[in-house]
matplotlib code that plots the C-alpha trace (Angstrom):
import matplotlib.pyplot as plt

x = [9.3, 9.8, 7.7, 10.1, 13.1, 11.5, 10.6, 14.0, 15.7, 13.6, 14.2, 17.9, 18.0, 16.1, 18.3, 21.5, 20.2, 19.5, 23.0, 24.7, 22.7, 23.6, 27.3, 27.1, 25.6, 28.3, 30.9, 29.4, 29.4, 33.0, 33.9, 32.2, 33.8, 37.3, 37.6, 36.0, 37.4, 35.8, 33.3, 33.8, 30.2, 28.2, 25.1, 27.4, 29.2, 25.9, 24.6, 27.8, 27.5, 23.9, 24.7, 27.5, 25.3, 22.6, 25.1, 26.4, 22.9, 21.8, 25.0, 24.4, 20.7, 21.7, 24.3, 21.6, 19.3, 22.1, 22.8, 19.1, 19.1, 22.1, 20.5, 17.3, 19.3, 21.4, 18.3, 16.5, 19.5, 19.7, 16.1]
y = [13.7, 11.9, 8.9, 8.5, 8.7, 6.3, 3.7, 4.0, 3.6, 0.6, -1.0, -0.4, -1.9, -5.0, -5.5, -5.1, -7.8, -10.1, -9.3, -10.3, -13.6, -14.3, -13.7, -16.0, -18.7, -18.1, -18.4, -21.7, -23.0, -22.0, -23.8, -26.9, -26.5, -26.5, -30.3, -30.6, -30.0, -27.7, -29.7, -32.8, -32.8, -31.0, -30.2, -28.8, -26.6, -25.4, -24.5, -22.5, -20.7, -19.8, -18.7, -16.4, -14.9, -14.3, -12.6, -10.4, -9.4, -8.7, -6.7, -4.4, -4.0, -3.1, -0.6, 1.0, 1.3, 2.9, 5.4, 6.2, 6.9, 9.1, 11.1, 11.6, 12.9, 15.2, 16.5, 17.1, 19.0, 21.3, 22.5]
z = [-52.7, -49.4, -50.7, -53.6, -51.3, -48.8, -51.4, -53.1, -49.8, -48.8, -52.2, -51.9, -48.4, -49.6, -52.6, -50.4, -48.0, -50.9, -52.3, -49.1, -49.0, -52.7, -51.9, -49.0, -51.1, -53.8, -51.1, -49.9, -53.5, -54.1, -50.8, -52.1, -55.5, -54.3, -54.4, -57.8, -61.3, -63.7, -65.8, -63.8, -62.7, -65.4, -63.3, -60.5, -63.0, -64.5, -61.0, -60.4, -63.7, -63.1, -59.5, -60.8, -63.4, -60.9, -58.5, -61.3, -62.4, -58.8, -58.0, -61.1, -60.1, -56.5, -57.8, -60.0, -56.9, -55.0, -57.7, -57.9, -54.2, -54.4, -57.3, -55.3, -52.3, -54.5, -56.3, -53.0, -51.5, -54.5, -54.1]

ax = plt.figure().add_subplot(projection="3d")
ax.plot(x, y, z, "-o")
ax.set_aspect("equal")
plt.show()
């Protein structure tokens, strides 16, 4: 049971670090995008849309890992 908890915790920590990095990249993109209009530069807009989709996917994935870690800890405390 500790192996499952350890691997879940390690996966959650890794995903949380990547989440923070993705959010920093998105913040940098938004800072660069302030001076541009939406659709003004198509490739820049596509990069932004892909980046936002990636951040959304990764956030949901990280939340799933966090919930899994909570479920493991609750299950272990009940036994």
